[in-house]
C-alpha positions as CSV (number, residue, x, y, z in Angstrom):
1,M,-19.2,-60.8,62.3
2,G,-19.2,-61.0,58.8
3,N,-22.7,-60.3,58.0
4,A,-23.3,-58.3,60.9
5,V,-26.3,-55.9,61.3
6,T,-26.2,-52.7,63.5
7,I,-28.7,-50.9,65.3
8,K,-29.3,-48.2,66.5
9,T,-32.3,-46.8,68.6
10,E,-32.7,-43.9,71.9
11,L,-35.2,-45.4,74.2
12,L,-36.3,-43.3,77.7
13,S,-34.6,-45.3,80.3
14,I,-37.9,-46.3,81.8
15,E,-38.4,-47.9,78.3
16,A,-34.8,-49.8,78.0
17,E,-35.6,-50.8,81.5
18,A,-38.8,-52.6,80.8
19,L,-37.3,-53.6,77.7
20,L,-34.6,-55.0,79.7
21,T,-37.1,-56.9,82.2
22,A,-39.1,-58.6,79.3
23,I,-36.5,-59.6,77.1
24,R,-34.2,-61.6,80.6
25,A,-37.9,-63.1,81.4
26,Q,-37.7,-64.6,77.9
27,Y,-34.6,-65.5,77.9
28,Q,-34.7,-67.3,80.9
29,V,-37.9,-69.4,79.8
30,S,-36.0,-70.3,77.0
31,L,-32.8,-71.2,79.0
32,N,-35.1,-73.7,80.8
33,D,-37.3,-75.6,78.1
34,Y,-34.2,-75.6,75.9
35,W,-31.8,-76.9,79.3
36,Y,-34.0,-79.9,79.8
37,A,-34.7,-80.3,76.2
38,D,-33.8,-83.9,74.5
39,E,-31.8,-82.1,71.9
40,F,-29.3,-80.9,74.8
41,R,-30.0,-83.0,77.8
42,Y,-26.6,-85.1,77.2
43,V,-24.6,-82.5,76.8
44,P,-22.7,-81.5,79.4
45,K,-23.8,-78.7,82.1
46,D,-20.5,-76.8,81.8
47,E,-20.7,-77.0,78.2
48,R,-25.0,-76.7,77.4
49,H,-25.7,-73.0,77.4
50,S,-22.8,-72.5,74.8
51,S,-24.3,-75.1,72.9
52,I,-28.0,-74.1,72.9
53,L,-26.9,-70.6,72.0
54,K,-25.2,-71.7,69.1
55,K,-27.9,-73.5,68.0
56,K,-30.4,-70.8,68.6
57,P,-29.7,-67.6,66.8
58,A,-32.4,-65.6,68.9
59,M,-31.2,-66.8,72.2
60,A,-27.6,-65.4,71.5
61,A,-29.3,-61.7,69.7
62,Q,-31.1,-61.8,73.2
63,K,-28.2,-62.0,75.2
64,R,-26.3,-59.5,73.1
65,L,-29.3,-56.5,73.7
66,M,-29.1,-57.8,76.8
67,A,-25.7,-56.7,77.3
68,A,-26.0,-53.5,75.3
69,L,-29.7,-52.7,77.3
70,S,-27.5,-52.8,80.4
71,L,-24.1,-51.1,79.5
72,S,-26.4,-48.3,78.2
73,L,-28.4,-47.9,81.5
74,K,-25.3,-47.9,83.6
75,A,-23.0,-45.4,81.2
76,A,-27.2,-43.5,81.0
77,K,-27.3,-43.3,85.3
């Protein structure tokens, strides 16, 4: 990533789990909304998710944050 931003933070496990739950819920709502939106309706289903992520940077960031939180929570256990 050419112009990447690195974020380092410390959260209690309970905070990280709550944040992960909230982000997952937001992500699911957004994915459902975009999945059936006219903008993506005619994109083949096997390409639709990646197409949405390419055009919606906030969702791409949420996906990376969910992965980072999941890995950190597994490492903390």
